[in-house]
N, CA, C and O of each residue as an XYZ file, in Angstrom:
320
protein
N     -61.898    171.997    116.752
C     -61.445    170.638    116.599
C     -60.763    170.443    115.230
O     -59.767    169.729    115.118
N     -61.308    171.076    114.219
C     -60.756    170.929    112.873
C     -59.375    171.583    112.776
O     -58.483    171.057    112.109
N     -59.202    172.705    113.428
C     -57.923    173.420    113.354
C     -56.807    172.670    114.074
O     -55.635    172.846    113.739
N     -57.143    171.848    115.043
C     -56.110    171.151    115.804
C     -55.649    169.867    115.123
O     -54.764    169.183    115.636
N     -56.239    169.527    113.964
C     -55.859    168.334    113.201
C     -55.919    167.067    114.045
O     -55.036    166.213    113.959
N     -56.952    166.950    114.852
C     -57.103    165.813    115.745
C     -57.263    164.510    114.965
O     -56.757    163.469    115.386
N     -57.959    164.561    113.840
C     -58.156    163.354    113.025
C     -56.824    162.840    112.480
O     -56.585    161.633    112.470
N     -55.964    163.739    112.033
C     -54.647    163.334    111.546
C     -53.816    162.722    112.657
O     -53.084    161.758    112.431
N     -53.925    163.272    113.846
C     -53.190    162.735    114.991
C     -53.655    161.319    115.313
O     -52.830    160.446    115.583
N     -54.954    161.084    115.287
C     -55.489    159.744    115.560
C     -55.031    158.772    114.481
O     -54.661    157.640    114.791
N     -55.050    159.193    113.220
C     -54.568    158.345    112.132
C     -53.100    157.998    112.308
O     -52.690    156.863    112.065
N     -52.318    158.966    112.726
C     -50.891    158.744    112.936
C     -50.655    157.748    114.059
O     -49.761    156.907    113.964
N     -51.443    157.833    115.116
C     -51.302    156.909    116.230
C     -51.726    155.487    115.849
O     -51.273    154.524    116.467
N     -52.564    155.351    114.868
C     -53.004    154.030    114.425
C     -51.985    153.381    113.486
O     -52.059    152.179    113.229
N     -51.045    154.162    112.979
C     -50.019    153.635    112.086
C     -48.644    153.893    112.698
O     -47.996    154.885    112.363
N     -48.193    153.011    113.593
C     -46.932    153.257    114.307
C     -45.695    153.275    113.395
O     -44.723    153.968    113.696
N     -45.719    152.529    112.295
C     -44.560    152.558    111.389
C     -44.373    153.943    110.778
O     -43.248    154.422    110.642
N     -45.458    154.567    110.419
C     -45.377    155.932    109.866
C     -44.878    156.905    110.922
O     -44.089    157.800    110.619
N     -45.331    156.736    112.157
C     -44.882    157.599    113.252
C     -43.381    157.448    113.478
O     -42.669    158.437    113.655
N     -42.905    156.199    113.471
C     -41.471    155.952    113.650
C     -40.684    156.556    112.486
O     -39.638    157.171    112.694
N     -41.185    156.380    111.265
C     -40.504    156.930    110.094
C     -40.419    158.454    110.164
O     -39.366    159.033    109.898
N     -41.516    159.092    110.519
C     -41.513    160.561    110.612
C     -40.575    161.050    111.702
O     -39.880    162.050    111.522
N     -40.550    160.347    112.837
C     -39.637    160.735    113.908
C     -38.182    160.524    113.508
O     -37.314    161.317    113.873
N     -37.913    159.453    112.757
C     -36.554    159.202    112.283
C     -36.094    160.313    111.344
O     -34.989    160.838    111.487
N     -36.936    160.663    110.396
C     -36.587    161.721    109.430
C     -36.390    163.059    110.147
O     -35.449    163.793    109.845
N     -37.273    163.375    111.093
C     -37.122    164.653    111.801
C     -35.867    164.658    112.667
O     -35.216    165.694    112.796
N     -35.516    163.522    113.259
C     -34.288    163.447    114.049
C     -33.041    163.606    113.204
O     -32.098    164.291    113.599
N     -33.036    162.975    112.044
C     -31.887    163.101    111.145
C     -31.735    164.538    110.663
O     -30.628    165.077    110.647
N     -32.832    165.152    110.274
C     -32.737    166.531    109.784
C     -32.330    167.487    110.897
O     -31.597    168.444    110.649
N     -32.789    167.245    112.108
C     -32.384    168.089    113.233
C     -30.888    167.935    113.497
O     -30.198    168.923    113.750
N     -30.386    166.708    113.441
C     -28.959    166.466    113.664
C     -28.091    167.118    112.607
O     -27.057    167.709    112.920
N     -28.509    167.010    111.354
C     -27.750    167.640    110.264
C     -27.772    169.162    110.419
O     -26.760    169.825    110.191
N     -28.907    169.705    110.801
C     -29.005    171.157    111.004
C     -28.102    171.638    112.120
O     -27.459    172.681    112.004
N     -28.055    170.874    113.210
C     -27.174    171.247    114.325
C     -25.716    171.198    113.880
O     -24.938    172.094    114.210
N     -25.338    170.158    113.134
C     -23.954    170.028    112.672
C     -23.561    171.174    111.747
O     -22.477    171.742    111.883
N     -24.433    171.512    110.817
C     -24.131    172.618    109.900
C     -24.069    173.937    110.654
O     -23.177    174.750    110.412
N     -25.004    174.154    111.563
C     -25.005    175.385    112.347
C     -23.757    175.531    113.198
O     -23.167    176.610    113.263
N     -23.350    174.440    113.856
C     -22.142    174.489    114.682
C     -20.911    174.763    113.822
O     -20.021    175.508    114.232
N     -20.858    174.171    112.643
C     -19.717    174.389    111.751
C     -19.622    175.856    111.331
O     -18.536    176.435    111.311
N     -20.752    176.440    111.002
C     -20.751    177.852    110.583
C     -20.336    178.756    111.747
O     -19.522    179.662    111.570
N     -20.887    178.512    112.920
C     -20.545    179.339    114.080
C     -19.072    179.185    114.442
O     -18.407    180.177    114.742
N     -18.549    177.957    114.419
C     -17.139    177.741    114.727
C     -16.241    178.438    113.710
O     -15.207    179.001    114.071
N     -16.634    178.399    112.441
C     -15.832    179.065    111.408
C     -15.813    180.576    111.620
O     -14.776    181.217    111.454
N     -16.954    181.140    111.984
C     -17.014    182.586    112.233
C     -16.150    182.953    113.438
O     -15.427    183.949    113.405
N     -16.222    182.159    114.490
C     -15.411    182.438    115.685
C     -13.927    182.334    115.361
O     -13.144    183.182    115.790
N     -13.524    181.302    114.607
C     -12.120    181.183    114.230
C     -11.669    182.329    113.343
O     -10.538    182.800    113.467
N     -12.528    182.780    112.459
C     -12.196    183.915    111.597
C     -11.966    185.172    112.441
O     -11.009    185.912    112.216
N     -12.846    185.403    113.405
C     -12.708    186.570    114.278
C     -11.427    186.462    115.108
O     -10.712    187.449    115.279
N     -11.137    185.260    115.622
C      -9.903    185.079    116.403
C      -8.662    185.323    115.548
O      -7.681    185.882    116.039
N      -8.686    184.921    114.298
C      -7.548    185.188    113.419
C      -7.352    186.688    113.216
O      -6.219    187.170    113.217
N      -8.434    187.421    113.044
C      -8.325    188.869    112.853
C      -7.823    189.550    114.125
O      -7.059    190.513    114.053
N      -8.245    189.056    115.283
C      -7.790    189.638    116.554
C      -6.314    189.311    116.768
O      -5.566    190.140    117.287
N      -5.887    188.105    116.372
C      -4.483    187.722    116.549
C      -3.555    188.600    115.721
O      -2.424    188.862    116.130
N      -4.015    189.052    114.573
C      -3.200    189.913    113.712
C      -2.967    191.271    114.373
O      -1.941    191.909    114.136
N      -3.911    191.714    115.199
C      -3.778    193.022    115.853
C      -2.694    193.050    116.918
O      -2.274    194.125    117.347
N      -2.239    191.884    117.347
C      -1.178    191.766    118.360
C      -1.532    192.452    119.676
O      -0.701    193.147    120.260
N      -2.735    192.264    120.130
C      -3.110    192.776    121.447
C      -2.430    191.919    122.504
O      -2.466    190.692    122.402
N      -1.806    192.527    123.524
C      -0.969    191.759    124.453
C      -1.712    190.636    125.183
O      -1.262    189.491    125.155
N      -2.810    190.932    125.817
C      -3.497    189.922    126.630
C      -4.180    188.893    125.729
O      -4.045    187.688    125.938
N      -4.909    189.376    124.734
C      -5.652    188.470    123.863
C      -4.694    187.667    122.994
O      -4.936    186.488    122.736
N      -3.627    188.279    122.546
C      -2.641    187.578    121.725
C      -1.980    186.440    122.487
O      -1.788    185.358    121.931
N      -1.629    186.664    123.749
C      -1.044    185.594    124.571
C      -2.039    184.458    124.784
O      -1.676    183.282    124.744
N      -3.292    184.825    125.010
C      -4.331    183.812    125.211
C      -4.512    182.956    123.963
O      -4.619    181.733    124.055
N      -4.547    183.592    122.807
C      -4.701    182.860    121.552
C      -3.469    181.998    121.290
O      -3.593    180.869    120.814
N      -2.295    182.515    121.595
C      -1.072    181.731    121.404
C      -1.088    180.484    122.294
O      -0.676    179.407    121.862
N      -1.561    180.627    123.527
C      -1.680    179.466    124.412
C      -2.671    178.446    123.850
O      -2.422    177.241    123.893
N      -3.790    178.937    123.325
C      -4.770    178.030    122.731
C      -4.175    177.276    121.545
O      -4.395    176.074    121.393
N      -3.432    177.975    120.719
C      -2.815    177.343    119.555
C      -1.811    176.290    120.003
O      -1.747    175.211    119.412
N      -1.030    176.581    121.032
C      -0.068    175.597    121.547
C      -0.774    174.361    122.085
O      -0.331    173.238    121.846
N      -1.870    174.561    122.811
C      -2.618    173.428    123.374
C      -3.196    172.563    122.262
O      -3.091    171.338    122.313
N      -3.802    173.185    121.262
C      -4.386    172.433    120.148
C      -3.291    171.705    119.377
O      -3.466    170.549    118.991
N      -2.176    172.367    119.154
C      -1.070    171.743    118.434
C      -0.527    170.544    119.209
O      -0.238    169.505    118.616
N      -0.389    170.678    120.514
C       0.091    169.562    121.337
C      -0.893    168.389    121.293
O      -0.476    167.232    121.236
N      -2.182    168.683    121.319
C      -3.185    167.619    121.254
C      -3.151    166.914    119.904
O      -3.320    165.696    119.838
N      -2.936    167.658    118.839
C      -2.908    167.046    117.513
C      -1.699    166.128    117.347
O      -1.789    165.096    116.681
N      -0.580    166.498    117.944
C       0.632    165.694    117.800
C       0.670    164.509    118.743
O       1.382    163.542    118.476
N      -0.077    164.555    119.845
C      -0.053    163.448    120.793
C      -1.196    162.474    120.604
O      -1.147    161.368    121.142
N      -2.219    162.846    119.861
C      -3.360    161.947    119.680
C      -2.974    160.816    118.739
O      -2.278    161.029    117.747
N      -3.432    159.618    119.059
C      -3.153    158.464    118.215
C      -4.449    157.920    117.658
O      -5.453    157.824    118.364
N      -4.419    157.573    116.415
C      -5.625    157.068    115.759
C      -5.598    155.579    115.730
O      -6.527    154.954    115.218
């Protein structure tokens, strides 16, 4: 019973403001972690794609060129 921290859990349930605060902080930190992780992974993938594009492989190079054209078209047609 002592190892499961049951007393702390009961105390937490008796103080709903603290529970809401802890959940808010954990949600914010989880969101920031996901954003940073996605940014790092996207940067690594883009770096790898740039290195592959330099090799001028026929199939992969055409695919990357199509992706670049699509992204470029979206950037020029989007309105803020």
